[in-house]
C-alpha positions, 0 to 999 in steps of 0.5 A: 910621895905624890899621893902624900903631897896631893893629900897635904895640898888638899888639906892645906887648901881646905883650911883656907877655903872658908875665908878664901876671898877675905884672906887676900891682902893683895890681888897678886895673892889671889892670882897665886892662890887660884893658879896653884889650885888650878895647877893641883886640879890639873895635875890630878885630872891629868893623871886620870886622863893619862890612864884613860888615854892609855898613856900610863898604866891604869891603876884604879886606886890611883885614879880614884884618889886623883879624881877625888882630889881634883873634884875637891880642888875644883871648888877652890879657885873661883873665890880668887877671881875678885876685883883687881885680879885681872892684872899681873901674872895671869892668863885670865882674860878680861871677859871673866869680869865682863861676862861673869855669869857665863864664867860662873856657869862654866865653873859650875859645869866643870865642877859637876863633871868633876863629881861625875869623874870622881864617881866613875873613878871610884867605880874602877870601871875604865870605860866609865872613866874614859867617858867622864874624862872626855866630858870633864876635859870638854868643860875645861876646854870650853872655859879655856877657849873663852876665858884664858889667854894663850 
């Protein structure tokens, strides 16, 4: 059921990705969109990270599927960091908009690591997955440290 839900969310998100920034009538809609995309990404990444850490049994098929969803969704939230989306129910720091180049660079680096993670997971090699999880998690942490309020 979890796989089916993840697949449905990924497909629904794909349908919206081409016009993501144009679809937000209000800033709070953009905030909700990016929070949901980041949640789906985190859930799928977390599933793989749990296997890499030995907290849950390793399942190569689930790891590959989850990493693929996380990789795809990692491309989605950035269109929703537009003007006016620094207010409301968000943990986004103001620095996202004042140091946009650094924020964008972090997003690109994280997406590149997600791609490496998806490739490692597709291989089924747990040791390669562990390395990729650590690198990907490091990019997430860097961005959270600089751009996410606690």
